[in-house]
C-alpha positions, -999 to +999 in steps of 0.1 A: -576+400+007-552+371+003-574+342+015-605+327+002-626+296+006-630+273-025-655+245-028-637+213-038-653+183-055-638+160-029-644+180+003-666+206+020-640+233+027-608+242+010-592+276+018-559+294+015-543+320+038-509+333+049-493+310+074-494+317+112-475+305+142-499+276+147-491+264+111-453+261+117-452+223+124-474+215+094-454+238+071-422+221+082-437+187+076-447+196+041-413+212+034-397+179+045-421+161+022-410+182-007-373+176+002-380+138+001-398+141-032-371+162-048-342+141-033-324+166-010-338+155+024-302+146+035-293+183+031-326+197+045-317+220+075-348+241+081-363+241+116-394+254+132-373+282+147-361+292+113-396+294+100-406+317+129-374+338+129-373+344+091-410+341+080-430+353+110-408+382+121-413+420+117-394+419+084-401+385+069-376+371+043-403+349+028-440+342+030-460+310+030-496+305+018-512+274+033-540+254+018-564+239+044-587+211+036-615+207+062-593+227+087-561+207+081-530+222+064-524+200+033-503+223+010-479+252+010-467+279-014-434+293-002-426+326-019-404+357-017-403+390-036-375+405-057-383+442-050-376+454-086-359+444-118-355+458-153-390+474-153-389+488-117-416+464-107-414+435-082-412+399-092-428+372-070-407+340-068-425+308-060-398+288-042-418+258-032-452+245-040-462+212-024-494+195-016-495+162+003-502+132-019-537+125-004-549+160-013-534+163-048-568+162-066-586+184-041-579+218-058-554+228-032-526+234-056-547+256-079-560+275-048-524+281-037-515+295-071-546+317-071-535+331-037-501+338-051-516+355-081-537+377-058-507+385-037-487+395-068-514+417-081-518+434-047-481+444-046-480+454-083-459+424-095-465+417-132-450+382-130-444+351-109-412+331-115-403+295-105-384+264-114-396+229-120-377+197-118-368+187-154-384+153-151-416+163-133-441+160-161-472+161-137-460+194-123-454+209-157-490+199-168-503+214-136-485+247-141-496+249-177-532+245-166-526+275-142-514+296-172-477+291-167-450+279-191-413+277-195-394+309-200-386+311-238-355+333-232-339+323-199-327+290-186-318+283-150-281+282-140-264+277-107-230+282-092-218+267-060-199+290-037-172+276-015-157+293+016-124+297-003-139+315-033 
């Protein structure tokens, strides 16, 4: 099972679960919050319809775990799966992890990572990959507490693609 309640020191009820149609407005709000935090809000183009059409369809292109604190969505873990790589096993990619500022000491982030780990184990994925903003020291500390660390072999690269290439 991918969901589970967690008792938090700051609240009575913290839980995680896969997102549903009723969560779409809250998920979009949190995605926008991340876009503001990371500095790309001027390029942010995701809509509620996109979340439904691509995440809640018969063949979803991504998944989202939501963290609820006292029944209110306060965090998201957007993820997708690379079906197999060099070892013929899937890799779970954490695309976005974001918890609203007021809930950052609630355990919501750790609960979302735990949900992602359960999901990875359930599909036979031996790893979860993600990127972290270079200057985001609090995020790096958080991920280390969850058992993560920088890849010692690979560094992230990117290549823009123009319509004329």
